[in-house]
Structures are given as C-alpha cells and as structure tokens.
N, C-alpha and C positions, 0 to 999 in steps of 0.2 A: 747560489754563491756562498751562502752561509755567513756566520758571524765572524768578524775580524778576531784574530787570536787574542788581542788584549781584552775584548769583550767576553770571550769564552773564559779567560782567566779570571775576570771580575766575577762572573757568575759562580765560579768555584770558590773564590774568596768570600763572596757574600754568603754562600751557603754554609761555609765552615766558620765564619766569623761570628763571634758572640761574646768574646772576652773583653774585659775592660783594660785598655792599654794606656798606661801613663808613663811617659818617658821623663827622665830627670837629667839635670846637669848641675854641677857645683861650680861656681865661678865668683869672681869679684873679691874684694877685700873689705867690704862693708855691707851693711844692711841696705838692700835696694828696694825700690818701690815698683809698682806695676808698670809705670810708663818710662822708667829710666832707659836710656839708650842701650845700655849693656843688657838689661833685661829683655828688651825688644829683640836685640840681635840673637840672644840665646834661645828665645822662644821660637823665632823663625828657623834657627839652625836645627832645633829639635824636631820641629814639624817636617822640615825638608829632609833630614836624615832618615826619618821614618818612612816618608813617601818613596825616597830613592831606592829602597830595598825591595819595593813591590814591582813585580814584572809588569803588571797592568799599567802602572805609572810610567815606567820606562818606555813602554810602547806608545803611550799617549803623549809623552813629554814634548815632542816636536810641535804639538798644537797648543801648548800651554805657555802663558806668560809667567813671570816670576811672582811668587807669593809675597803678600804684604799684610801687615797688621795695622789696624786703625781703630778708632772709637774705643780706646782702652778705658776701662772703668775699674775702680776699686770697689768690690762688693762688700768686703769685710776687712778690717785691719786691726792689728794690735802692734802699734809702733814700738812699744816697750820691748816686745819679744821679736820684732822684725818679721812678723807674719802677715801675709796679705793674700786674700782671695781675689782673683782678677778675672775679668771677662773682656773680650775684644772681638772684633770682626777680622776674619781672615779672607783676603780677596786675591783673585788671580784672573788673568785673561784666558778665555777659552772660546775659540771660534769667533773672535772679534767682539766678544761681549765680556763685561766684567761680571764675575761670579763672586758671591760672598756668602759666608756662613759665620755664625757665632761659635765661639769656643771659650773654654775656661783654662786657667792655670793658677798655680799657687806658688808663693814665695815663702821660704822659711830661712831664717838666719841661723846658721850652725855656729853656736857660741864657741865650741872647742876648736873649730877650724877657722873662725873669723871670716867666713864666706857665706854667701847666699846660695840656696838651692832652689831651682825652679822645677816644678812638676807640671807637665803639660798633658791635658787630656786630648790626645791626638785622635781619638775615636770620632769626635765631632767633625773634624776636618776630613778625615779619611772616609767617613760615611757619606759626606757631601760629594767628594770626588767619585766614589763608587756609584752613587745614585745618578749623578750627572753622566758618567760614562755609559752606564747601563741603558739609560734613556737615549743617549747620543745626541743631545741638543746642545 
C-alpha cells in the first residue's frame, strides 16, 4: 500500500530541513508584552501562515483542530526598551488528542515606527508537527 502522500512529503521536508526559521510581523501602536491579546493573535497568525504553505500540513489539515497558545511566560524583559523574550505552549487537536509543544518568540519595540515587532521561532512548532505526522500517532 505504501505511505500516504503527505507522509512521503514530510520525509522529504525532514531530510532537507535544517535551517533556522524565524518569521516576523510588525503591528500595534505601542510597546506590547508577551501576553497581550494583540501579541497572542499575531503569534498565532505567524505560526499558522507558516504551516499553511506546507503541502504536508495541507494534506493532514482535515485531521487537525485549531492551534492555541497558553502558559505564556516572560523569560527576559527590558521594559524601557520594549523588548521581551517569551515562551509559551502551542497546542492543537490531532486524532482526538490534545498535542502540545513549547516554543519561543521575541518582541521588540521599533521606536522610529512606534510599533512592536514579533519574531516567532516556528521551527519548534513545525518540528513537532513533522515528528507527529511521521510517527502517525
């Protein structure tokens, strides 16, 4: 019978994958913190937009519930400069089970633009999806 197409795609992605991927977005009109609702929405949007372009994700998507973030923590902060290093849990439903993994993101306040920028390490989330789909549990 062979492997499903999305699993074959994952094997190719896993073999070629090794780079560090950080996606960014600039938003807001003030310095934001790790757990602000605007920050949470942008972090989820960045993760989701990165996953959506992956063929393996598209093929497995009917089996997945929406992603959520929780247990948000500030690892380091410099409130004067509007810089925050953050960590959180990303969770989703897959095959009737809640799956979760830790990931990190950073916030920087861009003084000249009067906006915050969020940088998300999507590798941590993507690696969890890939490992889960490859094992198929």
